[in-house]
N, C-alpha and C positions, 0 to 999 in steps of 0.2 A: 564365151569360152576363154578368151584371152585374159580377162579379169580373173576368172576362176583359176586358170593355170598360173598366173602371177601370184595369186594368194597362196596356192599350194606350195609353189617354189619358195616364196618368202617365209612361210611357216617352217618349211623343211630346213632352210638356211638358218633360221633362228634357233631351231632345236639343235642343229649341229654346232652352232656357236656356243650355246649355253652348256652343251655337253663337254666342251673343251675346258681344259684347266691348264694353268701355268704352275709348274712345280720345280723344286730344287732337290737334287740328289747329291749326296756326299757321304763320306764315311763319318759317322757320328762321334768318333773319338779321335784324338790327335795328340801329338807330343810337341813340346817346345822345339823350334828349329827344324821341324820336318814339314816339307811342303804338302799342302792339302789341295786336292783337286775338287772343283765344284762344277756341276752340270745343271743347266737350266733347260727344261723341256716345255713344249706345248703339245697337247694331244689328249688322249684318253688312256689313262694309266691302266685300268683293269683290262682293257682290250689289247694292251701291249702296243698301242699306237703312239708313235712319236712323229710329229709332223716335220718334214724337211724345213729347215730355216728359210728356204726360198719361198715357201708357201704360207708363212705366218700371216694372218689377216691383219688388216688395218695397220696401225703403227706398233704392233706387238714387239717387233724386233728392236724397237727403240727403248726398251725397258732399261732400268739401271739396277744393278746388283750391288747392294751395300753390305759391308762387313762391319760389325759393331763389336769391339773388343770388350772384355769383361768390365773394364773401367768406364765404358760408354763412348770411347773414342770411335768415330764413324768415318769410314772412307769408302769411296766407290771403287769397285774392282773392274778391271778391264776384261770385257767378255769378247770372245772370238767365236764366230760361227764355225761349227764343226759337224757338218752333215745334218743329223736330226736334232742337234742341240747346240747350245752355246756353252763354251768352256771358260773357266777362270781358275786361278790359283791364288793361294795366300800362304804365308808362313807364320804360324803363331809365335809370339815372342814372350808371352806370359802364361801362367797356368790360369784356368778359368773357362767359362763357357762363352764361346764366340757365337754371335747371332748373324745369320745370313738372311737378308731381307730384300724382297721386291715389293714395291707398291706402285702399280701401274694402271693408269686410267686409259681405256680404249678411246681412240680419237673420235670414232664414229658413234652416233646414237642409233641403237638398233631397237626397232619396235617401241619407241618411246622410252627406252631404258638407257641410262648412262651406266657403263660397266667398269667396275674397278676390281682388278686382280691383285691379290697379295700372295706371296709365297714365303715360307719360313724354313730355315734350316738351323740346326743347333750342333755345335761341335764342342764336346767336352774335352779340354786339353789337360793332360796330366791328371785326369780323374777328378778335376775340381769343378764344383757347381757355382763358383764365384761369378756373380753377374746374372745368373739365371732368374733371380727374383725380379730383376728390372725389365724382363721381357715385355710386360704390358705397356711400359713407357716407350718402347722402341718400335712399335708398329700400331696403327690404328685398330686393326681387326686381328685379334689374337686367338689362337688355339692353345690352351694351356693343358698340357698332359703331365703326368706324374714323372717328370724327368729325373727325379732323385732316386728312382728305382728302375730296374730292368723290366722291360715288357716281356711276358712269357705266354706261351700257348696255354689256352684254357684257363687263364686267370683274368678276372675282370679288369678292364682298363677304363679309367675315368678321364673325361675330357670336358673342359669348360670354355665357353666363348666369352670374350670381353671385347667391347667396342669402345674405342677412345678411353681406355684404361678402366673405367668404372661401369659403363652402361652394359646392360644385358640386352643383346639384340633380340627383337621380337620375331617369333616364328622361325628361329634359326634351325637349320637342318645339317646333319653330318652324314656324309657318304663315306663309308669305310670300304676301301678297295684293296684286296689282298693280292699277293704275288701269284696266287693260283687262278686269278681271273674272276674270283667271286667278289661281288659288291653288294652292299646293303645300305639302305638309307634309314637314319634315325632322326626323330624330332627331339630337339632339346627341350628340357623342362623350363619352368618359369625362371629358374636361376641360370639358364643357359648351359645346363650340364647334360652330358650323355655318358652312359656306361655301355660298353660292348665287350665281347669276349673273342679274341682272335683264335682261330682254329688251326692255322698253319704258321710255321716259322718263316722268316724272311722279311722283306721290306714292304710295309703297308703305306698307302697314301691316304691321308685323311683330308677330306674336302668339305669345308664348312661354307654355307651360303645363307644369306638373308637379304630381304628387299627393304630398302629404306624409302618410305613414302614422302619424298621431297622432290619438288619440281623446280625447274630453273632452265638455264641456257648453258650449253656446253659446245665450244667450238662453233658458235653462231647458230646452233640448232637447239630447239626446245626439247626438254626431257620431262617425263612425268614421275620417274622413280630412279633410284640408284640400286643396281644389283651388285652386291659384294660377294666375293669368292676368295677364300683363303685356303691354302694347302700346306700340308706338313707331312714329311715322310718319316716314319718311325720303324726301327728294327725290332722284330720280335724273335726271342730265343726259344728253343725247345724246352 
């Protein structure tokens, strides 16, 4: 009975862990010289669950948030715990698209899986897309959306996965989570592409995942696979 109870509790904790995601929220447009606020959350977006920073598991609170300017200049932003999220600010100095990026590997190995979280945020300053084309070079696991146009209700939206700039991750999945609490999972095709249609206006969280069948040792513990999870929040207009 003890072994059975332990197995049940372990499986439940694994499900809860893999249901969680790390994501960035910020206003997606900005102006030169105006301070931009950035928030980093851990929880379940569609359920409206944002975990208290005091209860983030493993070494999750030790993440680093990077700001990458349109010209590729990269700097770490100072993040401060603020209730159910971490907060940071930056002030754009040039026109173009700034990239916000988190790439964080969980310290513990869970169920034989090494876990790597990514989070992306894009801020188009003064309406310029300068620097956007370099996004695949700025993070290992990328969600490419049609950022050169506005996302609108009832219009098809195309998303493509890229891993390490050129690779198409195998068996990648995209979970679309709406501001209304609706969520749906899609399987990417052989080119790593997914098309979906948003039904409500507001902020959506896109969560892409895939499992890489690589074994090794992490923090002194063996792992059999690497689970990758990338998130990106997009605004949908009416």
